[in-house]
N, C-alpha and C positions, 0 to 999 in steps of 0.2 A: 463322655471321650471316648473316641471315636474305637468301631469294634477292629480287631485287629486278626489275623494268621499268624500262622509260622511256615517261614521258609527254613528251608537249608541255606546257610550260610556261602558264599563264594566270592572271591579276593577280589572281584572288581565292587561289591558291596562294602564300603566303608560301612565299621559300627562306629552308632551313637541315637539318639535319644531319636524316637519315630518327629515327624515334621520339626525339625531345627538340621535335619542334616541334608544336604543338597551336593546330588551329584554333577559331578563339571559338563559332562554335555549334557543337563537339564538348561542348564541357567546361559550355557556360553557357547561358541564353535571350539569342535575340537583344535586342538594345539598344532602348531604344524605352519609347514607351508602351503600361500591362500595356494586355489587349484589354477590350473593352469590356463580356464578360460577366463580368470580373474581381469585380466587386464585390461583384452581383448572388447569383454564385455563393457568394460566402464570406458574405454574410449570409441567404441560406437554410443555409449549413452551421451557421451559429451559430443559429442560429433554431431549427430541428432538435435540434442538440445540448443546448439548455436546453430545449426540451419533453421530450427522453427521461430528463432527470435532474432537473426539476422536476415531472412529472405524477405524478399521487398520490404524492408525498414527504411528506406528513403519518402514511403508512399503517405507517411505519415507527416511528410514535411515540417515544421519548427513545432509538432507536436503541441506542447506547452510553450504557448509564445511567451506565457509570463517568465518560465523560467529561460524559455529561448536567448530573448534581448538581454539577462542578464550574464548569459555565457557569454554570448556579443558583448559585453560590457566586458567583462572579467576579461577574454581573450585579447584588448586590445590596452588596459588600460591595468596595472600593478595594483594601483587603487581599489580600483571596480573589484580585482579580482580576489582582492584579501577581504573585502565586507560583503560582497556579495552586493553589489549597487545592480537597481536596476536599469542605468545608462551610465556611461562611461564619466560621466561629467560630475558623475556623482550628488544625484542629487536628495535617493533612497535609495535602501536597500530591501533588496525581497523579507518577507514576514517568515523567513526561518535562516537557522545556523547556514551557511555555505558551503561543507563540506560537499557536496556532491556536485557543485557548480566546479569546484577545483578542478576536480576529475574533467569534466566537459571541456571547460573552458580551455588544461593542456593540449585537447588532442585537436581543439577546433585554431588555437595558435599557430601548433605543427601541420595541420592540414588545412586548415582553411574554416571559412565557415561557410556549414553544409548540413544535412541533414546527417548524413551520413556522420560526417564529423562528430559532430552532437553525440548520435544517438547505438554507433558501436559502443562506447567505452557502458554503455548502459547495459547491451546485452551481452556483453563480459560480466560483467556483477553476476549477470543470472547463469550465465556457465561456471565461473566461477562458482557460486550457491551452489549449486546442484552436485561440485568437485566435493566442495567442505562437506557437505550435509554427507556424503556417501563415505566419505574419512571419516567423520564422526561418528557413525551409526558401526560402519565394519566395524574399529578396533574391537569391540566389543559382542559383538554379533554376527560378525561373519559380513562374508562380498553379499550374499543374497542380501538379507539384511538393508545394506548400503546399498544396491541396485535399485531397491523396489523403493527408498526414501528417494532415491537419487529422480525417480523417472517419477514416481508422485508430485514432486517441485515443479519437474519439469513440464507433466504439462496440466497443471493448474493452473484455470483460466488468467485468473487472475495475476497470476505468476507470466503470462505467456503474457500479457499486456504491458503489466509495467516493467519488465526487460526489454521491453521495446518504447520506452515512455524515458521523456525527460523529467520525471519527478522525482524528489530525492529518495522514493521508497527503494529502488534502486540498491542504492552501494547501503541504507540502513539496514535489509535483508545480509547484504553479504558479511555487514562487520558483526551483527548479531551471530550467525549462523558460526563463523570463527570465535567467536567468544565462547557461545558454546562449546567447539573444538575445544581449547582451552580449556574451557574446564573440563569436559573429559581428560583430558593430558592429565590437570593438576588432580584427578580425581587417584588418579593411580599410583600414584607414586606425594603422596604431600604436598605437591609441586611449588613453593612461593613464586618463583617466574613463574608458571603458567598460570597460578589463578591472579597472579598481578598480571598479565596478558591478558588475557580476558578482561580484568577491570578498564584497562587502555582502549581496547576495542568498544569495550562501551560507550566506553567517552567519548572516542570517536565517532560513534553511532550518534548523542547529543549532540555534537557538531554539525552533525547529516541531518537529525531533522530533531533535535531537539528533546523535551522530557517525554518522549514514546517511546524511546531506548532506554529509557528508564523502566520500564515496567519489569524487563527483564531481573535488578537489581535480586529483587527477593529471593528471585525463582534460583538463582546461581549461588548467590551464598547460601541459604537456606537450604540447598543439595548439598553444598560443598561442607559445612557444618555437620550434617548429617551423614555424610558419609566419608570421607577424606582420613585415609588410614592413617591417622594419627592420634598425640592425646588434642584432649580440648582444650587448654589452653594455644596450645599451638595454632589451632586451627582460625580462632579468637583470631589472633596474633597474628595471621596470615589474613584473615579478613581485613584487620584494619586495614593493612599494605596494599589490599586490592580497592579499597574504598579508597585512601589517598593518592591511588593509580588511576578512578575512575574521576578524583575531584580534579587532578592537575593535566588530567586530557583534556577534559572538557571546559577547564575555568581558564588555560592561557590567553583562549582567545577570547570568553566575555570579559577578562580584565582588561587586556587591552581596550576594547571595544571601550567599556564604562569609564579606561582612566587618559584615552584621547580628549581632549575637549572636542563640546558637538560642534564647534565652527571650523572644527579641522576632520571631522568626518562627517558617512555620509547619515542621512536623516535614516532610525530606525524603522523600517516600515514595518505596519500591525502595531507600533505602540501608541500610543496619546502621550506621551512623554518623553518621546525618543530614550527611551531608555531599552538596553537587552533584556535586562534580570522583569522591569516589565512584560514584555511581550514572550518571556520564559514564564513564568506564573501566571501571565492573564493569558492573554487572546491564544496563546501555544500551549497553555499548560493546565491550568486548575481552571480557567473557563470553559476547556474545552468535555473539562466533566457536566459542569452544574449549568452550561447552557449558557453563564454572562460572562458574552464576548461582544466589550463593547468595540465598536467601528465592526461588528463584522455585521454579515447577508442574513439575518435570522435568527441567532442566538439569543437567550434571554428571555427564555418563557416559553409556553407548551403552545403550541398552534395547533391548529384543527387538523395537520398531516404528522402531529404524534409527536413527539420524542423532547421539545421544549429546545431543538435547537433547529426550527425553521424547515422552510422546503428542502433543504439541500439534506437534512438529514434523518430520513426517515420517523416508523416506530421506535423506540425502546424497548425493550424489554430480552427476557429470557431466547426468544426465536428468533430472534433480530437474525443472526446466521442465518437461516433458512428461508429469512423470506422472499418475497418476489426483488427487491431490491438487490439484497445481497446472496441470496441462496446459488444463485448461478456463477459466484464469482469463486466461490470458498466450500461450499457445502459438500459439493459431491462422495467426497472421503473421511466429511466428516462426525457420521456415525458412527463411522466403522472406525474413526481413533479414537471413541470416546469407550465404544466396548471395548477396544482391543486393549486397549488402556486399565479398564477394570479388571479384564482377564487376566494380564499379564501381575497386575500385582495379588492378584491371588495367589497365583505361579511362585511368585517371589517369599509370597506368606511370610512366614518368622524367621526369614534368613538373618544370617550376620549383618552385624549396621554398614559393614563396607559390601556389602552386596550388591554386585555391578548391576544385574536385570534391574531391581528395585531403584536402583541412585540413577540409570539413564530414563527408566518410566519416569520416576518423578522431574529431570529435568526438561524432558519435552512436553510432558505433559501440563506442570506448572507453569511452560512457557505458554501453551495450549490455553490453559484455563483461565491466569490471569488477563492473557492480553485478550483473548475472547467477551471473557465476562464484564472488562474493562469496556472494550464497542458496543456490546450490547446495552450496557445501561449509560453510556455517555450521553449526556442534553445538550452539548454543544454541538458545532457543527460536526459530522462522520460523511461521510464519503466511503462508496463500499470499496474503491481499492484502497483504501485500508488495511483492509483483511488480505493484506499480501504477506502481510507480518505472519498469520498464523503457518502460511503453508510449507513452511520447511518443518513446525511441529506436529503438523500432520499427517506427512510426509514419511516422517519419522518413526510415529507412533505408530502408522500402519506395517511400514517394513519391520521393525522390532518385535509388534505382534505376532506378526502373523509366522514369524521365523521361530518365536518362544514357544506357540500355540501346533507349530508342526512338529517340531524336536520333542514337545510332551506329546505326540500321537503314539512315540515308536514303546511298543508294549516294554516291559518288565522283561529283563537279560533273563534266562532262565538259568536254574544251578548248575554249577560247574562239578562233574564225575569227577568223585573222589573227595571234592569237595568238605571238611568238615561237619558233621552233625548240627553246629550250634546253631540256635537259633535265630532269625533278625524277625523284629519288631517291622510288619508293613501297614502303613495306614490305611483306610479307607478311600482318602483320595488316591494313595500310590496306587489300588489298583482299577478305580473307575479314570482315572487322569487322562490315559489314551480317546477315551470313550468321549468325556468331558472336551479336551482339544477338540477334535473333529466334530461333533455338535457345534460350539465355538465356532467356527472356524465357518463350517458350512451356513449358520446364520448368520455370519458376518457379512455374509457375501451375496445373501437375499436381502437381507435388511439395505445393502448398497444398489443392489441392482434396484431395489424398488423405489429408491428415492434419485435414485438418477429416472429412471420412469416417470417419475413427480417431477422433475428439474425438467428432463425435454418437454414434457409436456404444456411446459409454460411461454415453449416456444411451440403452436401443433401445428404451422405452415412451415417447420423448417426440417427439411427429413425427416417427415413422421413414421417411414419405416425402422427409425433406428433407433427409438424406443422398445417398439418391439422387437428387436432382434439383438439388444441391452437385456429386456428382461427375460424371455428364450434363454439366451446363450450362460446368465446366469445363476438362472436355474436349473439347466442341467449341468452348471460347476458346480454345483453346491450339491446338489447326488452323485457326481462323483467323488465329490470329497470326502463324501459319506461312506464311501462305497472302496477307498483309494486301498486302505490293506487289501483286500481281496483283488486287486487287479497286476497285472503283471507290472515287475517293475522299467519297464520299456515305454510301460502306459503311463505312467506315475505324472512325467513331465507334461505330458498334453494336457492333466488336467490341468496341471497347474497352470498350463497355459490360457488354458480356457476361461477358467475362472479370474487372471489376470486380465485378460481381454474385456471379459465383461464388464469390470470394475472399474477400468480406466478408458473406456469406448467414449463413453458421453463427455468425460471434463477434455482426452484428447481430443474430439470434434468440436466441440468450443476453443479448442486453442487453439486449433489448425483454420473456423471463420475466424478467430481475433487475428491471428497473424497478416491474413489475408487480405482485411479488413484497416486504412487508413485510420485514424486516431486522431482527433486533436482537442485542443480546448481544456477548462480546465476540472471537467469533472467525466473524464473516461472511465469507460466499462467494456467489461470480456463480454463479446458472445454475440450470438443472436436476440432482436427486440422481444423481451416478454411482458406478458402480462402482470399487473400486481405493479410494476413498478415506474418510474418514470423511463419506461419505452427502455434504455440498455443501460437503465442504473442510473442515470442523473439528464443528461443531455446530451449522450455520447453521441456524435454523426449520422443525427437527424434531423427532421424540420414537426416541429406539431400542428395537428392538423390549425386550418384559418390561415395557414400560409406563415406563421408570424418566426423568423427564423430564429432560432435556437440551438445556434452549434453548437453538437454536444449532446444532440439531448432528439429523442422520436415524440415523447409525448407530451403535452403542455396542463401541466396539475389542474384540475377543477376546468376540467373541459367535460365533462360530463362522463369519462372513460372510470374505468376499473371502481366501479362503485359511486365516483365524485358527482355530485351533481350541480356544481356550485354557478354552472353555467357559461365558464371561461374566467372567474375570476381566480388569482393567486391566492390561495390559502393559506398560512401560514407565517405569511410577514404580518409581522406586528402594523394591528391597528384594520385589518381586516380589509373585503372591500377590494376594487380594482388597483391593482397596482400599490396599492397602499406601504406605509413605514418607509417613502422615498421621499428625502427632503427635496423642497423648493417646489418649481408648478410647471405647467406646461400643455397645451392639451396635447394629445396624439391622433393628428389626424389623420380619418378611416376606422378611427376604433368605435365601435358602436357606440353611440348617441356621445360620440367626444369626449371618451373617457380621460378624464385625468391620470396623466402617469408623471407625478410631481416626484422628483428626486435624481435627475437627468440634467444637473447644475451646466452643463455644456454644450445640453441641447442634442436632436437629433438629426445627425446628418438629413442633408434634403431640406432643411429647413423646418426640423418640427419631426420630420418621419418617423415614427418606429422603425427601425431597420426591420426589411422582411413583410411588413402592414402591408395588407393590400389596397391598393393605390400610391404606395411608398417606392423610395430606393432601395436597393437590397446593397443594402447600409454593410451587412457584415457584423460581426464581433458580437450579438445576441444580447440583449439586454442592458442595452448603454453603455458596452464595450466589458461588461464584468468577466465577461465567459470566455471570451475569444476574442483573439485579434482583428482588426478589421486591415483591409491590405487595401491602400489605396491605387488609385487609377494612374498612367503615366502620367497622364496633366498634374493630380496631385504630386506629384515623388518628382517631378521637374518642379514643380513652382518649390517646392521645399526644400532641393538639394539645392536652389540658387543664393547664391554668397553663403552658403553652407561655412564657410571656413572663418566667417565674417563675428561666426555668434557663438558659444558655449552651447547653447542648444539651440539644433534648426526649431525644433517648436515646444512647446506645452499643448497637454488634452488631459482632462479629468480622468485618474485611474491609468493604473500596468498595464493592464492588457491592453487596453485601447491606447494607451500609447507604445508597445510592444511591435503592432506592426508596422505602425510610420520609421520607426525605430530600425527594424529589420530591413525594412526596403529600400531605407538610404542610408542603411551603415553609419549611421548620424546620432548624438543624441536625443532624446525627446524627453520630455519630462513629466513623468507621470505624476501631474499633483493628486495628491492623496492617496499615493498607496493605491494597493490590490481594491478597496472599494470605494474610492477615490473622499474615504473617512478620515482622513489621519491630517493630522496637521502641518503638511509640509507640500508645497513651503506657505506659510500667513501670507495674507494680504498685504501685507506690509514689505514681505520679505520680498514677492514676486514683482508687486512696484515698482523697485529699486533695482532687482532685477531689470526690468523693463527700462527702466531709465538710464542704466549702464552696456543696454545696446547686447544684454546679454540672449535675449530669447526674439528671433525671428516672429516666431508664428502663433497664434493661437489656433488651434482645429477643437471646432464644436465637437459634442458628444461625450458619450461616456460617465461615466459615473454613478453611482448606487449604494447608496446610505441606509441603514434597518435596522439598527439598532445603535442608535447614539455616537457618536464620536464628531468628528471636528466639523466645522458648514464653512471654512476657507477654501474649501472647492466650491461652492455655493457663491463665497460673496469672490472670488476671483471671475468668477465664470459671469455674475451680475457685469462688475466692473469695465469689464472688459467687451462686452456686448453696451453699454451707455457710457464709453469712451475710445471706442474706433471701428472702424466701419467694417462690415460684411460683406464677405463676398463668397458666392456660392463655385465650386469648382467641382464638378462631377456628383454633384445631390450634396459635397459635403459643405458645411459654415468653414470660413474659413477667416482671423480674423491678421490683418499685416499689422505686426505692435512696433516695428518700427518707425510706420508713419505718424508724428506727432508725440514719439515718443519719450523727447526731453520736453511735452509739455507736461506730460504724465507724472 
């Protein structure tokens, strides 16, 4: 039992047993109207966030051309809009549910096809996410906590990246933050309406990025079951209704897609059986956890690069969120969030079941831990930008934790003169809590700036003075926090400002660099190039040594850097060796020893040359068009547009990214054979031959295609048949077949 002292009772101190009685000012902000500065501060935060997310937005062009092509298709075809088709002729869909495409396609339909019309909705999702997060945290913890949470989310580097990009993550984050807000509102009054709204928002999160949205279902449900202020069976009934809301809001689209005959809709990209359920549970579901993703680019077994998800997944493990690939994206304030989560739960102690301090910490802490652990240990394909889903939880925990501990610093009120002499029991924690809270805040700041110093050191040539400045300012801020009780009141805001500046300087600098840098390709990453990863966390915006063009990358895994001495091999692909695991065959002219690079069924542009390889033409697209789009030359674009109105597809080529460049350049449908990886059976050889015989496809463009983990060989069969049946011509280094010549004979 704690050692106790006795003090006179005061009117402000309610009677009750020790360690279970909570004074309102300890766990929640004082009641009453918000300070006058609250609204101006929020406006400034949102304006600055909007400026960060919108400034120079058009520099990224089509960003991820895979989704840009689907946006273009949806803006001109209602059917493509509904299904999320890659092309307006509806040959195949993207490998995700289409809700994020709907938002961008509507904007493009109104404002025309351009980068701004496509990306501004994403930026607005970011500003809205910051605003909703502020509102969620402010309700229980006050405006300061809300502003801290919103600011942390706004300057998290991966958030800046994804709210300026056209991947589905921007809308997903907004829907999940809104779901958390609805859960907060439901917890206040045990509201059936609000908890069902949370279910609807999670359901639409599924329509945005499938099962990733469902990671938060057990968190929202568990916190509500624990803390809602009503009886147990009513809580259970309300959660069942919320579950029904999830099923209905997510399932209506799935039901339509499954019930419509396959002949009347596009092929479901990413599946091997033309099934949205297969895509949900396999390639985009359990396959991401286990690594068993048939038709993907490297899942299905642990490679030398670790993780079991192949070359784009990195090393799995508890520290994955802190490694060279991911750390600079999300982990700047992750240690602080974890420390403050534990400290906040200790403060809540044995509070009542419905205590809001504990409920809020469990809500946001559960979000962080469940999602973070899944990301850390998933063996399928994982990209660093997925971690944007952690940013709201990190921001909320930092805002809540700092505010709660700052209030705990206040010493216990002195006895009031003339109060009764009845003693009140004071626990050891109540006596020492101001010191403990102060030390915890200072230690959290020290850990934060130390970790920022480590992260900034991974880019030693990028503003090297910044890491020293952050460390010095942080240590000074921690020292001032320890002395804050003895400082004049007017100086306390300065202390807080120094601490906040030190904690946010690193991620804010990364965020500013991210906003100032164009990002394109399938694997974007925030911040400058770092040691210990694929350059900028994948292949973002650079090129590996040796001249090989991998748009979206700085370094080529296996080039001897970062401790990898494989001498140019591409480890992690099933089979090992030089470009292993790729179907088909073919020489790579200019490669050392004439290395084989099977698996580019359409052939390389320039008569077999690997794009960007020494001695070859700069075809773009990277890895056979897997990671980015090729931009056709004026001559090739003119050829593709010739008699375009006479054909359903002006061209066909292997892989969605390969096709997207031609489609975005011409504005006409281009068939992406095999979907994203070129490994989906869409179309089969027989279907393709029928399309050619019916004069529906004008040209076949060589290049593209990449299949590393099973999947269909239809793309290779089509490529072989085209090469054997039609005469090739070369246009600015790109191999093209005119399928209208001899189509009847075929």
